[in-house]
Every structure is written in structure tokens, then in C-alpha cells.
N, C-alpha and C positions, 0 to 999 in steps of 0.2 A: 113438251117433246119437240114440237115444230121449231120453237126458238132455239133449243139446244142443238138441233141438227143443222140449223141455219149457221149458227156460230161456229160448228165445227167445219162446214163447208167453206166459210169465209177464211178460217185459219188455214185450211189445206190450201186454199188459193193462194194465200199470201206466201206461204212456205214454197210454193211452186215457183211463184215470180222471184222470190230471193235466190233459190237454187239456180234459176236460169240466168240471174244477173252474175252470180259467182262463176257459172260455167263459162259466160262470155268474157269474164276477166281472165280466167285460167287459160282459155283458148288464145287470148291475145299475150300470153306470158312471153312468147318468142320476140315480141316487140317491146317487152318491158323486162329485160334480163336484169337480174339482181333485185327485184321487187317480188314480193309474195302477197298478192292482193293489194291492200292498201298500205302495207308496210315496206317502205323503200328506204335506203341508206340516205343519209344526210346529203342534200344537195342533188338527189336524183329523183326524177319524175317518172311515172310509168310511161314507157315508150321511148325512154332514152337509155344509153349505155354508159352513163357516167358523165362527168364534166366535159365540156367541149375541149378538143385538143388545140394545138397550135394551128392557125390558119393554113390551110392546104394539106393538112395531115389527117389520115383516117381516124375515126373516133375508135378508141380501144375499149375492149369490154372491161367490166369491173374486175378487180383482182380476185383470185380465188382464195381459199382459205389458207393455202401454203404462203401466200404473199402477206398475210396480215402482220406477222412479227416485224417484217421490213418496213411495212407501211407505218408502223408505230415507231420503229427505230429512226426513220427518216422523215417523221413528221415534222411540221414547223416547231421551231424552238421558241418557247416563251421565256420571259424574264431576261431577255437580252436587250442591250441598249438600241440596237438596230434589228430590223426584221431579219430572220432566218427562215426562209420559206421551206415548205416541204419540197423533198426531192422527187422529181418525176422519175420513178423507177424505170420506166420504159426507155429513158435516155442513157441507162448504164448497163453494161453487161453483168448479169447477177454474179458472175465469177469475182467481181471487184467490190461486192458488198461485204460489209464487215462480218467477221465470223471467228469462233474460237476453234483452233486448230491444234493438232499435233505437230511439233516443229523441233527437228533434232538440230542442236547447236551446242558448242561449247560455252557460248556467251552466258554470263550469269543473269538471273531475273532482273528486270528493269532495263536491260539493254535494248535499244532499237536496231534492228537489222533490216536494211533496205535492199531489196533485189530488183534493180532498175529493169533487168531483161524481162523478168516476170511481172513487173509493175505492181509488186507488194511491199509493204511495209509491215514487219513483225515487231510487236512489242512483246519480248520474251518474259514468260511467266514461270510459274512453278511446275514441277512434275512433267516436263517436257511439252508444256502446252504453250501457245502464245495467242495473242489477238492479232488477227491479220486483216490489214485495210488495203484495199485498192488504192494506187496512187498514179498521178501522172508524173512523168520524168522529163528530163532534158533531152531536146531533139538532137539529131546529129550535129556534132562540133560543139555541144553544150553539155556533154557528159561531165559527171564529177564522181570520183569514187575515193575513198579513204576512211580514216577514223577520226572523229571529232567528238566534242562533247556539247550538250545543250548548255549554252552559257547564260541564257536568260529566256523567258516566255513573256508574251504580251498578248492581251485581249484587244481586239479591234484595232491592230497596229497601224501606224502611219507607214506609207511606203515611199523609199527613197531609191529609186532606180539609178543603178551605176551610170556614169557619164557615157560609157561605151553603148548602153542600151538607148540612151536618149539620142546619141549620134546615129544609131541604126534607125530609129524610129522618131524622127524629130516631131511627128504629130503629138508625142506624149506631151510636149510643152503646154498644149492647150489645155490639159487637164491638171497641171502642176501648179503649184504656188509655193511662195517662200514660207517654210515651216521653221521649226526651232532648230533642227539640225540640217537645214539646206532646202534645196528644191525637191518637193515631194507632193504626195497626196494624203489628205487626212484619212483616218480610218473611217470605215462606214460600208454600206451596203455594195457600193460600187468599187470598193478598193480591191485591187487583183490579190492581195493578200488574205483577203476573206475575214473570217471571224476571229482567228488565232494565229499566232506565229511562234515557232520554236526556232532560236537563233544558234547556228552551228559555228562553233570556234575550234580552233587547233592551237592549244596552248593559249598564249596572250593575243592571238591574231583572228580577227574575224574572217571566216572563208567566204563571207558574203552570200553563202548558201542558207536557205531557210527550209523549214517544213511549215507548210502554211495551208490555209484553207483556199477555197477558189470560188469565184462567180460564175465558173463554167464547169459544172459538175459532169457534163458529157465528154469532157476530155479525160476523165479518170480512165486509166488502162492505155493510155497513149503517150507517145514521146512527142511533146509538144512545147515544153517550157523552154525558159533560157537557163535551165540547170537546177532551178529549185524543185523540191518535192511537194507537189500540190495534192491536196485531199479534199473530199466532200465536206462541207462546213460541219455538218453533224459529226463526222468522224474525227475532224481535227479538235472539236470541242471535247469529245470524248477521250482522245489522246493526250490533250492538254492537261485534262484532269488526272490522268494516270501516270504520265512521265514526269520524272523529277529533274529539277535544274541539276546540272552535274552528270547526268546520265551519259553513258557511253552510246554513240551512234556510230554504227559500221555501215558503210555504203559499198556494196560489193560492185566489182568491175562488171559493167553491162554485157561483156563479151565472154569473160573467162568464169564469172561467178565466184571469183576469189577477191580478196581484198588487195588492193593496190598498195605498194609499199609506201 
């Protein structure tokens, strides 16, 4: 009886110490957001709020459950010849993230409609729906509107800036070299065209405008380019897969919302 009582007392003391340890951990939960006891998301240690942000910026809390679909959608892409890093969702207005929406238009499914004023690109689908992507468009003086077709598509395209651009930005010559089709830059993670490009032609003439990826995803939703339509790399990879060569592309006037003649 004495031995049994002693064992029960030792067991009770052990349980008391264990509960105290758990209570201490729970009390420190405010300093360990996103963690429950010893179970933390990958890369997060108790006492932190997630991976470190860029230098000089406050550390942001871990995303809540509502952010998880976008976290997966804009995660790092695998199977590519060059790295496509995960998108920092805090860099982009959520309005410009990819969505399936209702979109009224007379254009047939498969058409791409670009609304520069709203900074949206719509891939028209069936049943009055469309996939809507946020885009960056041409800054003042570099806008373009009209109707074109996708003449061809390229993965990790080389970049051949027009002579006029090199004239405006002579520093570009430092990163250019002689390529197969002239002075340009090989495709890759530092190339301004990003992971994919869709080339817009009118009849037999190259408009010199592209729908392409970007190495500056924080410019989505802004008017900053030299006229081309730029997209988040994960989005342009998705559009590249969906859009067909020969598809109609309608770029609305940035001021009137109507197609220019």
C-alpha cells in the first residue's frame, strides 16, 4: 500500500509539472503567433511571426486562413528552367490577384480583353464568366489600344528592346549582348519579359507590344511600363497555358473604355 501510494504521488507531481510547462508555453502564445505548442508552420520558430521581411520593413504576421488559396496559387513554381520565386502577397493589392469573375462582353470565349484604366486582363470563358488577372500597363505617353491577335508565344523569351528605348535608356547597353536576332538579353530570371511572352500582331505586322511576365510584381496595378502589358509570372504562366495562338486580343482605350478604331 505504501509503495502504491508513493507511485501515485510521483505520477501526480509529474503531471503537475507537465501542465505547468504547457501553461507557460500557452501564456507565451502572443510572442509565438502561428504556433500551437510545439507545432509551428515550416520555417517559423516559437517567438517569431514568420520569415524576416526585407530590411527596414516591419515583420508581418502569418497569413490567416483566407490567404491560403492565394499562398498556394502564387507559390514558387517548380519544373521551370529558371527559378520562379513565390510572390510576396503583401507587395500586391489583393484586387489584382487572379480571380474567376462574371464579365459581360460580346466577345467569344477565348478572347483576351484588356482594360488599362482598371489594370485588368480578362480571358473570356463560357457562361458569362472570365478569368481576371491584374496587370501593369503603359505609363502616360506609352498607352496603346486596339485589336490584335496572338501571333506566337514563347517561354522564357529573349528581350530585344526597341532602338528608341535604348536611346532613352543608354544604360541598357550594359546588360545587352549580340543575340541571334540583334542586340538583346537572353531569357532568364533577370529578363524584364519574365517567364512567358505572348506577341501581339495586327495582320502581318508586329505591333511590338507584348503580354509578358515581370521581375517587378509590385508594379501590378500601376501604369509604369513602356506600353506592354505585364503580369505576375505565375499569372502569365497560367494565361500562356490557357490562351491559344491566333486568339483575339482587345485592348480598350484607357480613357474611354471603348476599343479605338
